[in-house]
Each structure stands twice: as structure tokens, then as C-alpha cells.
C-alpha positions as CSV (number, residue, x, y, z in Angstrom):
1,M,3.0,-23.9,3.0
2,S,2.1,-20.4,2.3
3,Y,-0.3,-18.5,4.8
4,F,-2.5,-15.6,4.2
5,Y,-4.1,-14.0,7.1
6,I,-7.1,-11.5,6.4
7,T,-9.6,-9.3,8.9
8,T,-12.5,-7.1,8.3
9,P,-12.7,-4.2,10.5
10,I,-14.6,-5.3,13.6
11,Y,-18.1,-3.6,13.2
12,Y,-19.4,-1.1,15.8
13,V,-22.8,-2.6,17.3
14,N,-24.9,0.6,17.6
15,D,-26.8,-0.2,14.9
16,N,-28.0,-2.8,12.1
17,P,-25.7,-3.9,9.5
18,H,-25.9,-2.0,5.9
19,I,-24.1,-2.0,2.6
20,G,-20.8,-0.8,4.0
21,H,-20.5,-3.6,6.0
22,A,-21.7,-5.8,3.1
23,Y,-18.9,-4.2,0.7
24,T,-15.8,-4.7,3.1
25,T,-16.9,-8.4,3.8
26,I,-17.2,-9.4,0.5
27,A,-14.0,-7.8,-0.4
28,C,-12.1,-10.0,2.4
29,D,-14.0,-13.1,1.2
30,I,-12.8,-12.6,-2.5
31,L,-9.3,-12.4,-1.7
32,A,-9.4,-15.0,0.9
33,R,-11.0,-17.1,-2.2
34,F,-8.7,-16.3,-4.4
35,N,-5.8,-16.8,-2.3
36,K,-7.1,-20.6,-1.4
37,L,-6.9,-21.1,-5.1
38,Q,-3.1,-20.1,-4.9
39,G,-2.5,-23.2,-2.6
40,K,-2.5,-20.9,0.5
41,K,-3.8,-21.6,3.9
42,V,-6.2,-18.6,4.6
43,Y,-7.4,-17.4,8.2
44,F,-10.3,-14.8,7.7
45,L,-11.6,-13.0,10.8
46,S,-14.7,-10.7,10.9
47,G,-16.4,-9.8,14.7
48,T,-18.2,-6.8,16.5
49,D,-16.9,-3.9,18.6
50,E,-19.0,-3.9,21.7
51,H,-17.6,-1.5,23.8
52,G,-17.4,2.4,24.3
53,Q,-19.5,5.4,25.2
54,K,-21.7,5.0,21.9
55,V,-22.4,1.5,23.0
56,E,-23.4,2.2,26.2
57,K,-25.7,5.1,25.0
58,A,-27.4,3.0,22.4
59,A,-28.3,0.2,25.1
60,E,-30.0,3.1,27.1
61,I,-32.0,4.5,24.6
62,N,-33.1,0.7,23.9
63,N,-33.3,0.4,27.4
64,K,-31.3,-2.8,27.7
65,K,-28.7,-3.7,29.7
66,P,-25.4,-2.7,27.5
67,Q,-24.3,-6.8,27.5
68,D,-28.0,-7.7,26.5
69,F,-27.7,-5.1,23.5
70,V,-24.2,-6.2,22.3
71,D,-25.5,-9.7,22.3
72,E,-28.5,-9.1,20.1
73,M,-26.8,-6.6,17.8
74,S,-23.6,-9.1,17.4
75,E,-25.7,-11.9,16.2
76,N,-27.1,-9.4,13.2
77,F,-23.6,-8.9,12.1
78,R,-22.5,-12.5,12.2
79,N,-26.0,-13.7,10.7
80,L,-24.7,-11.1,7.5
81,I,-21.8,-13.0,6.6
82,P,-23.6,-16.5,5.4
83,N,-26.0,-14.6,3.7
84,L,-23.6,-12.6,1.6
85,G,-21.8,-16.0,0.6
86,C,-18.6,-15.3,3.2
87,E,-16.9,-18.0,4.6
88,I,-14.8,-16.9,7.3
89,N,-12.9,-18.9,10.1
90,D,-13.4,-17.0,13.1
91,F,-16.2,-14.5,14.6
92,I,-14.4,-12.0,17.3
93,R,-16.2,-10.2,20.1
94,T,-14.7,-7.6,22.0
95,T,-16.9,-9.0,25.5
96,Q,-15.6,-12.3,25.2
97,N,-13.1,-13.1,27.7
98,R,-10.2,-14.4,25.3
99,H,-10.6,-10.6,24.2
100,I,-10.3,-9.2,27.4
101,E,-7.3,-11.1,28.4
102,A,-5.4,-10.4,25.5
103,A,-6.1,-6.8,25.6
104,Q,-5.2,-6.4,29.1
105,S,-2.4,-8.1,27.8
106,L,-1.3,-5.6,25.3
107,W,-1.8,-3.0,27.8
108,S,0.8,-4.6,30.3
109,K,3.1,-5.0,27.6
110,L,3.1,-1.8,26.6
111,E,3.4,-0.6,30.4
112,K,6.1,-2.5,30.8
113,N,8.0,-1.3,27.7
114,N,7.1,2.4,29.0
115,Q,5.3,3.3,26.7
116,I,2.1,4.2,28.9
117,Y,1.8,7.0,31.3
118,L,-0.9,8.8,33.4
119,S,-1.8,12.3,33.0
120,N,-5.0,14.8,32.3
121,Y,-6.7,15.1,28.6
122,E,-8.6,18.1,27.8
123,G,-9.7,18.5,24.5
124,W,-12.4,17.8,21.7
125,Y,-13.9,14.4,21.6
126,S,-16.3,12.7,19.4
127,I,-18.5,10.1,20.9
128,R,-20.2,9.0,17.2
129,D,-16.5,8.6,15.9
130,E,-15.0,7.6,19.0
131,A,-12.0,9.7,18.2
132,F,-10.2,12.9,19.8
133,Y,-9.8,15.9,17.3
134,L,-7.2,18.8,17.5
135,E,-9.1,21.9,16.7
136,S,-7.4,22.4,13.3
137,E,-9.2,19.5,12.3
138,L,-12.4,20.5,13.2
139,I,-15.0,22.3,10.7
140,K,-16.8,25.6,12.1
141,K,-20.1,25.5,11.3
142,N,-23.2,27.9,12.6
143,N,-20.3,28.9,15.5
144,I,-20.3,25.2,16.3
145,F,-17.2,22.8,15.9
146,I,-17.9,19.4,14.1
147,A,-15.8,16.6,13.0
148,P,-14.3,15.9,9.8
149,S,-16.9,13.0,9.4
150,G,-19.8,15.8,10.2
151,A,-20.3,14.6,13.9
152,P,-20.4,16.6,16.8
153,V,-17.7,17.1,18.8
154,E,-17.6,18.0,23.1
155,W,-14.7,19.4,25.3
156,V,-13.8,17.0,27.5
157,K,-11.3,17.5,30.5
158,E,-10.4,13.8,32.6
159,E,-7.7,12.1,33.5
160,S,-6.5,9.9,31.3
161,Y,-3.2,7.1,30.4
162,F,-1.4,8.4,27.4
163,F,0.3,6.3,24.8
164,K,3.6,7.8,23.9
165,L,2.9,8.1,20.1
166,S,5.5,11.2,19.6
167,N,8.0,8.6,20.4
168,W,6.9,6.9,17.0
169,Q,7.0,9.5,14.3
170,D,10.2,8.9,13.0
171,K,10.4,5.2,13.3
172,L,6.8,5.1,11.3
173,L,8.0,7.3,8.5
174,T,11.2,5.0,8.2
175,Y,8.5,1.8,8.3
176,Y,6.9,3.0,5.2
177,K,9.9,4.4,3.1
178,D,11.2,1.0,3.5
179,N,7.4,-0.6,3.0
180,P,5.6,1.6,0.5
181,D,3.3,-1.4,-0.3
182,S,2.0,-1.4,3.3
183,I,-0.9,1.0,2.6
184,K,-3.0,0.8,-0.3
185,P,-4.1,2.5,-2.7
186,Q,-1.3,4.9,-2.9
187,S,-3.8,8.2,-2.4
188,R,-3.9,6.8,1.0
189,Y,-0.8,6.0,1.6
190,N,0.1,9.7,0.9
191,E,-2.6,10.4,3.0
192,V,-0.9,8.6,6.2
193,V,2.9,9.5,5.5
194,S,1.5,13.4,5.5
195,F,-0.6,13.0,8.8
196,I,2.8,11.4,10.3
197,K,5.1,14.1,8.8
198,S,2.8,16.9,10.2
199,G,3.5,15.7,13.8
200,L,2.0,13.1,16.1
201,K,0.9,13.7,19.6
202,D,0.7,11.3,22.4
203,L,-2.4,9.6,22.8
204,S,-5.1,9.5,25.2
205,I,-6.0,5.6,25.6
206,S,-8.4,5.3,28.9
207,R,-11.9,7.1,29.7
208,T,-13.4,7.6,33.2
209,T,-16.5,9.3,32.4
210,F,-18.0,5.8,31.5
211,K,-17.9,2.0,32.7
212,W,-18.5,-0.1,29.4
213,G,-15.4,-0.9,28.5
214,I,-12.3,-3.5,29.3
215,P,-10.9,-1.9,32.8
216,V,-7.0,-0.6,32.7
217,P,-4.8,-3.5,34.7
218,N,-4.4,-2.1,38.0
219,N,-6.5,1.0,37.9
220,Q,-10.3,0.0,38.1
221,K,-11.3,3.5,37.5
222,H,-10.0,3.7,34.1
223,V,-11.5,1.8,31.1
224,M,-9.5,1.0,27.6
225,Y,-10.2,3.8,24.9
226,V,-12.0,1.8,22.7
227,W,-9.3,1.8,19.7
228,I,-6.9,0.2,21.6
229,D,-9.3,-2.4,23.0
230,A,-10.8,-2.8,19.2
231,L,-7.4,-3.3,17.2
232,C,-6.2,-5.7,19.8
233,N,-9.0,-8.3,18.2
234,Y,-6.5,-9.2,15.3
235,L,-4.2,-10.4,17.8
236,T,-6.6,-12.1,20.1
237,S,-8.0,-14.5,17.1
238,L,-4.6,-15.7,16.3
239,G,-4.1,-16.9,20.2
240,Y,-2.5,-13.4,22.0
241,P,-0.6,-13.1,24.3
242,N,0.9,-16.8,23.6
243,I,2.7,-15.5,20.3
244,D,4.7,-19.1,20.2
245,N,1.3,-20.9,18.6
246,D,1.8,-22.1,15.3
247,K,-1.5,-20.0,14.2
248,F,0.1,-16.7,15.7
249,K,3.5,-17.7,14.3
250,N,2.0,-18.7,10.8
251,Y,-0.6,-15.8,10.2
252,W,0.6,-12.7,11.8
253,P,1.1,-10.1,10.2
254,G,-1.5,-10.0,8.0
255,L,-4.0,-7.5,5.4
256,H,-6.5,-5.4,7.3
257,V,-9.2,-4.3,4.7
258,V,-10.7,-1.2,6.2
259,G,-12.9,1.8,5.2
260,K,-11.2,5.4,4.6
261,D,-13.0,6.6,8.0
262,I,-10.6,4.3,10.1
263,L,-7.3,4.4,8.2
264,R,-5.6,6.6,10.8
265,F,-6.2,4.3,13.3
266,H,-4.8,1.2,11.4
267,S,-1.9,2.8,10.0
268,V,-0.6,5.2,12.6
269,Y,-1.7,4.0,15.9
270,W,-2.3,0.4,15.5
271,P,1.7,-0.2,14.3
272,A,2.8,2.2,16.8
273,F,1.0,0.2,19.3
274,L,2.6,-3.3,17.9
275,M,6.1,-2.0,17.3
276,A,5.9,-0.7,21.1
277,A,4.9,-4.0,21.9
278,D,7.8,-5.7,20.4
279,L,5.4,-7.1,17.0
280,Q,5.5,-6.5,13.8
281,P,3.2,-4.0,12.0
282,P,0.3,-5.2,9.8
283,K,1.5,-6.5,6.4
284,K,-0.9,-4.3,4.5
285,V,-3.6,-2.2,5.2
286,F,-6.0,-1.6,2.4
287,A,-8.5,1.1,2.6
288,H,-11.8,1.4,0.7
289,G,-14.0,4.3,-0.7
290,W,-17.9,5.2,0.5
291,W,-20.9,4.0,-1.2
292,T,-23.4,6.8,-2.0
293,N,-26.9,6.1,-2.7
294,D,-28.2,7.8,-6.3
295,G,-25.9,10.4,-5.4
296,Q,-26.6,11.1,-2.1
297,K,-24.6,10.4,1.3
298,I,-25.9,7.5,2.9
299,S,-27.7,8.3,6.2
300,K,-30.5,7.3,8.7
301,S,-32.0,10.8,8.7
302,L,-32.3,10.8,5.1
303,G,-33.7,7.5,5.0
304,N,-31.6,6.4,2.2
305,V,-29.4,3.3,4.2
306,I,-29.2,0.2,1.8
307,N,-30.2,-2.9,3.5
308,P,-27.9,-5.9,1.9
309,Y,-30.8,-8.1,2.1
310,D,-33.3,-6.2,0.2
311,I,-30.8,-5.9,-2.7
312,I,-29.8,-9.9,-2.6
313,S,-33.5,-10.5,-2.5
314,E,-34.4,-8.5,-5.6
315,F,-31.3,-9.1,-7.6
316,G,-29.4,-12.1,-6.3
317,L,-26.4,-12.9,-4.2
318,D,-23.5,-13.4,-6.9
319,Q,-25.3,-10.8,-8.7
320,F,-24.6,-8.3,-5.7
321,R,-21.2,-9.2,-5.1
322,F,-20.4,-9.0,-9.1
323,F,-22.0,-5.6,-8.9
324,L,-20.5,-4.1,-6.1
325,F,-16.5,-4.7,-7.8
326,R,-17.2,-4.9,-11.2
327,E,-19.0,-1.3,-11.0
328,V,-16.3,0.8,-9.3
329,P,-12.6,0.7,-8.8
330,F,-11.8,-1.0,-5.5
331,G,-10.7,1.9,-3.1
332,N,-12.4,4.4,-4.5
333,D,-15.9,5.6,-3.6
334,G,-18.9,4.6,-5.7
335,D,-22.6,5.1,-6.4
336,F,-25.4,2.6,-5.7
337,C,-27.9,2.8,-8.4
338,K,-30.4,0.0,-9.1
339,N,-30.5,0.6,-12.7
340,S,-26.6,0.5,-13.0
341,I,-27.3,-3.0,-10.9
342,S,-29.4,-4.1,-14.1
343,Q,-27.3,-2.8,-16.9
344,R,-24.4,-4.6,-15.2
345,I,-25.4,-7.9,-15.0
346,N,-27.5,-7.8,-18.3
347,A,-24.3,-6.7,-20.1
348,D,-21.7,-8.6,-18.4
349,L,-23.2,-11.5,-16.9
350,S,-26.0,-12.3,-18.8
351,N,-25.3,-10.8,-22.5
352,N,-21.6,-11.5,-22.3
353,F,-20.6,-14.6,-19.8
354,G,-24.2,-16.3,-19.9
355,N,-25.1,-16.0,-23.6
356,L,-21.4,-17.6,-24.0
357,I,-21.8,-20.7,-21.9
358,Q,-26.0,-21.3,-23.0
359,R,-25.2,-21.4,-27.0
360,I,-22.0,-23.7,-26.9
361,C,-23.6,-26.1,-24.0
362,S,-27.2,-25.9,-25.7
363,F,-25.4,-26.7,-29.3
364,I,-23.3,-29.7,-27.6
365,N,-26.6,-30.9,-26.0
366,K,-28.5,-30.7,-29.3
367,N,-26.1,-31.4,-31.6
368,C,-23.4,-33.6,-30.0
369,N,-25.9,-35.9,-28.0
370,S,-24.3,-33.6,-24.6
371,L,-20.8,-35.0,-25.6
372,I,-17.9,-33.2,-26.3
373,E,-15.0,-35.6,-28.1
374,N,-12.2,-33.3,-26.9
375,N,-10.1,-32.3,-30.1
376,F,-7.3,-29.9,-29.9
377,N,-5.4,-30.5,-33.6
378,L,-5.1,-26.7,-33.2
379,I,-4.9,-24.0,-35.7
380,K,-3.4,-20.6,-35.2
381,E,-6.8,-19.0,-34.1
382,D,-7.3,-21.6,-31.5
383,Q,-3.8,-21.2,-30.3
384,D,-3.9,-17.4,-30.3
385,I,-7.1,-17.3,-28.0
386,L,-5.9,-20.1,-25.8
387,T,-2.7,-18.0,-25.5
388,S,-4.9,-14.8,-24.5
389,S,-6.7,-16.7,-21.8
390,K,-3.1,-17.5,-20.2
391,N,-2.1,-14.0,-20.7
392,C,-5.1,-13.1,-19.1
393,L,-4.5,-15.1,-16.1
394,D,-1.6,-13.9,-15.3
395,K,-2.3,-10.5,-15.4
396,Y,-5.5,-11.2,-13.5
397,R,-3.3,-13.1,-10.9
398,M,-1.4,-9.6,-10.4
399,H,-4.4,-8.0,-10.0
400,M,-5.7,-9.8,-7.5
401,N,-2.4,-10.0,-5.2
402,N,-2.8,-6.3,-5.6
403,Q,-6.0,-5.9,-3.8
404,E,-7.1,-4.7,-7.7
405,I,-10.2,-6.8,-7.9
406,D,-12.3,-4.5,-10.4
407,K,-9.0,-4.6,-12.9
408,A,-8.8,-8.2,-12.5
409,I,-12.8,-8.4,-13.3
410,K,-12.1,-6.4,-16.2
411,K,-9.5,-8.6,-17.4
412,I,-11.8,-11.8,-17.5
413,F,-14.5,-10.1,-19.3
414,E,-12.1,-8.9,-21.8
415,L,-11.3,-12.6,-22.7
416,L,-14.8,-13.3,-22.5
417,S,-15.4,-10.8,-25.2
418,E,-12.8,-11.9,-27.6
419,S,-14.1,-15.9,-26.6
420,N,-17.2,-14.5,-28.0
421,I,-15.8,-13.1,-31.4
422,Y,-13.6,-16.3,-31.7
423,I,-16.9,-18.7,-31.7
424,D,-18.8,-16.3,-34.0
425,K,-15.7,-16.5,-36.4
426,Q,-15.7,-20.1,-36.0
427,A,-19.2,-20.8,-36.3
428,P,-19.4,-24.5,-35.0
429,W,-23.2,-24.5,-36.1
430,S,-22.0,-24.4,-39.9
431,L,-19.1,-26.6,-39.4
432,K,-21.4,-29.0,-38.2
433,K,-22.1,-29.6,-42.0
434,T,-19.0,-29.5,-43.4
435,D,-16.3,-30.5,-41.2
436,V,-17.3,-32.2,-37.7
437,S,-13.5,-32.8,-36.6
438,R,-12.9,-29.1,-36.8
439,M,-16.4,-28.5,-35.2
440,N,-15.0,-30.8,-31.9
441,V,-11.9,-28.7,-32.1
442,V,-14.1,-25.4,-31.9
443,L,-16.1,-26.8,-29.1
444,S,-13.3,-28.2,-27.1
445,V,-11.4,-24.6,-27.2
446,S,-14.8,-23.3,-26.0
447,I,-15.2,-25.2,-23.2
448,E,-11.8,-24.8,-22.2
449,L,-12.0,-21.0,-22.1
450,I,-15.4,-21.5,-20.3
451,K,-13.7,-23.1,-17.6
452,R,-10.9,-20.9,-17.4
453,S,-13.2,-17.8,-17.2
454,T,-15.5,-19.6,-14.6
455,F,-12.0,-20.6,-12.5
456,M,-11.3,-16.7,-12.4
457,L,-14.6,-15.7,-11.2
458,S,-15.1,-18.1,-8.8
459,P,-13.9,-15.7,-5.8
460,I,-16.5,-13.3,-7.0
461,I,-19.3,-15.3,-7.9
462,P,-18.8,-18.6,-6.0
463,E,-22.7,-20.0,-5.9
464,S,-22.9,-19.3,-10.1
465,T,-19.8,-20.8,-11.0
466,K,-20.3,-24.2,-8.8
467,K,-23.6,-24.3,-11.3
468,I,-21.5,-23.6,-14.5
469,F,-18.8,-26.2,-13.4
470,N,-21.5,-28.7,-12.8
471,L,-22.7,-28.0,-15.7
472,L,-19.5,-28.8,-17.4
473,N,-19.1,-32.1,-15.2
474,I,-15.8,-30.4,-13.8
475,N,-14.8,-30.8,-10.0
476,F,-14.0,-27.7,-8.8
477,K,-12.2,-28.7,-6.2
478,T,-9.9,-30.5,-8.2
479,L,-8.8,-27.0,-10.1
480,S,-5.8,-24.9,-8.9
481,F,-3.4,-22.1,-10.8
482,D,-0.9,-25.2,-11.0
483,N,-3.4,-27.3,-13.5
484,I,-5.6,-25.1,-14.7
485,F,-4.1,-25.1,-18.3
486,E,-4.4,-28.9,-18.2
487,I,-6.7,-30.1,-20.8
488,N,-8.9,-33.3,-20.7
489,S,-8.3,-35.6,-23.9
490,F,-11.1,-37.6,-22.8
491,S,-14.8,-37.4,-24.0
492,Q,-16.7,-35.1,-21.6
493,K,-20.5,-35.1,-20.7
494,I,-22.3,-31.8,-20.9
495,N,-25.4,-31.7,-18.6
496,T,-28.4,-29.9,-19.7
497,A,-27.7,-26.3,-20.2
498,K,-29.9,-24.1,-18.3
499,P,-29.8,-20.3,-18.2
500,I,-27.3,-19.0,-15.4
501,F,-27.9,-15.3,-15.2
502,P,-31.4,-14.8,-16.4
503,R,-31.9,-10.9,-17.3
504,I,-33.5,-8.3,-15.7
505,E,-36.0,-6.1,-16.6
506,V,-34.7,-2.6,-16.7
507,N,-37.4,0.1,-15.9
508,D,-36.6,3.6,-17.8
């Protein structure tokens, strides 16, 4: 049995979920569903990051105790997941006892391995980013330093525990040289390697200026710096510190899907922590881009934050999922525009895919008593399009295994365009008058093309593909990459065709 572990970052609970959280979660869900189609046992983790000074301040602003505040905010993220059509195996919260135990065990392991020491920290710190910055990384604006993210920074001086990150510079470079696919896309790999080569300094991993965090073992004055606490969640869910349990042995290491803003934490600090604790680094970190709104950076101050619930309500869940991954190469930044959603849905789902399903199935309903007599006495044109579908599925599988979701979708729609051309040329409506046997061949091939395309689209638009398989009277649960090319030799009843993807009116 093959195993696949995939994680979203755990989401920070100082504010409500937005399109960025939805994007990452749906990406993981698509990849999880795809790997299930490959027959793998999949474990999909999401959750919330609930400690740190930023949360402590947000709770204070809302006149709540930190625990009450995070309990309420965490539910918003948990509830979003099923509303995005996503199916997770575990939802981790960093305030849970199991996580506190795991994080303290990881700390103790690092301490035992002589990777932690106590000293004093002095430097620039951003509360919003929960990150320390070198002065060379900061931007000077109106004689004030700000972080690369635009967040304010302040000079802090306090006692701190440090992780010996500098010891891991050469080991990390060797690891990435030997594992060039462990960070994707390639531009992010280059970015991480360049950062490591510029020199790694020991990392401050505890704070004393606030209390809302996991206490450092044997020194209650300190709480763990949020990143060593938060990153440990990926181990917590698998039962750490018990690394001999089946779940940990089967699933670790996994694939982390993150936004590009937290790439460094996942590809520099996290693998160093893991190797220092005698654990394997992540199998892969995939860092995607950010979304803008009609060309503008999304921010609360501009009032242009995109609420995923609003978009789903207006356009539909599968339409939202489809647009996010059809429109923009996965890994790049993307611009969110309602007109673009409408145009993309109409062109691809309504006109191309939906029209193919509607005209073939309604033709069978009207002219064949809803029954297709599967007849595969193939001529060259039939064999060519079926071969095309096999080639498409091979390329689709390659792209999905490389997290190139947009390229995989593009291949499917190239096949659908070919399928529409095939049907136009074969014209079953004309064959009905001249050659019923040949008409049945064309209809059988057309239904087969719809089946294969729908199978490939199922991780992206799962609810719509269920409707299509119901229309075709095919049990989706019986399909896999092993049998998708098997052809039914028996008669097949087609249920009454209804539009799966209604057109959306576009306002000029």
C-alpha cells in the first residue's frame, strides 16, 4: 500500500478566513482526491495556529480571554473546510494538549541533541509576521524600518533560547542539492538555496515578553517562539513523540502546501529542526502565490478582502474551485476578477464540457429511448480520439503528481475540445437516418470520452462530476486509474439530461 500525507499551513486565528485560506485548502483537497484515485491511502491535515503575541493582542482588542478568543476563531476555519467541498482527516489546534505535549517533546529532543542554548536576543521583530529580521532585509520608508511584507517592526532586547541554525547551513545545502524536487516551483527552490548560501545565523526560538504560548520545558519564564510551536503540528497529528506508531511510520514525511510568504519557515527552519531532532525533512514544500483583487493588493484597509462564502454563493462551489486553478498557473500570483470567473466558467464548463454532455445525453434520451447500445466496431477516427484520451490521462497524471494543477486541467480541456470536434464531424444526428449501427459507435465513443474526462475532473469539481456520473449511470466509486479504460460491453441507460453548468450572465 502506498501512502500520501498532505498538509495546509495551520491558519493564524487573529482574523476571519479569506480567499487565501480557501485557495490553499482547496489545492490540498484536489491533490488528496487525485492521490485517492491512484489507490493511495491519503491523510489530509489542516488546522489553526493559536499562540503568539499577535493573538494575545487580538484577544485583548476584542475584550476576551485568549483561550475564549481562539476557541471562537478556530471554529470559523474548521467550518470553512466542508463549505469548500474539502474532506480532511484531522483538524489540529495548537492549544490542544496533544500538541503541547508534542511541541515540548520536540524541544526536549533538540535540547538533548545539544541544538539549543540560552543567550540574549537583540534585533528587529515584527509582531504581525511573528518574525525576526536582519536590518539588511528591512525597507526604509519615511525614516522608519518596515518588514518586506509591509509590517511594522520594533527593536527588541530580551533573554532568549537559540536554535543552532548556523550548524545546518551546509547540511541543508547538501540536502537540497540531492533533492532538487523538494521545493516547488523551481523559482522558490532557487530562492531558498540563495537564502541559505547567504549565511544562516542562530535562530531565536523563545520569548519572555508575553505569556500566550507553550511554556518551554523546565523554564516557565519562556514560551516557545511561534514557529517552533506551529511547525510541530505536522508531527502532532501523526502521533509524535511516538514515532513507532503505524500512522507516523506510514505517512511521514509529507507534502506541505504553503503561501510563498512562509516558505522560509518551512524550507529552512523546519527541515533544520527536523534533522536536528533525528527526523526526516518534509518530502516536498510547494509554495504558491498570492491573489490580488482586480489588480489591487488585498487588505482590510482597502476594504477589498474576498470572502469565499460570497463568491460561492454567487457562482457556485465547483465553479469557484475550478476558476482558482484553471485561471492561474499553480505557484504564480493571480488576480481575482468576477468578470474573469464568468467568462472562464462560460467558456470551459458551460460551452465546452457542459455542452458536450448535454447534446450527447439529450440526443440519447430523445432518439435512443435513453439507452445506448455499446458498439465498439471502431474506425480510425474513433481509435484516434480514444488514443488521444489515453495520452491525455498520462499527461494529466504526470502534471498532477508534480502539483501542476493548471496544466492538468488544460490537458483535459484540450481533450474536450477534440471530443466536440469529433462529434461534429461524425454527426450522430445524421447517422440516425443513414446508419444506426455507426451512430451507436459514435455515441458509445462519446460517452466513453465524457466518462474519462469526468474522472480526471473529479478532484477539481467533485460535486458536479457526481451529477455527471449519476447521469451516465456509472458508479464513480468503482473507477480508478487501473480500470478507467475498460469499456462496457452491455447496454447503458442514460438518465434524463439536465444542464450541469448553467451559463452565467456577464455584465459588460
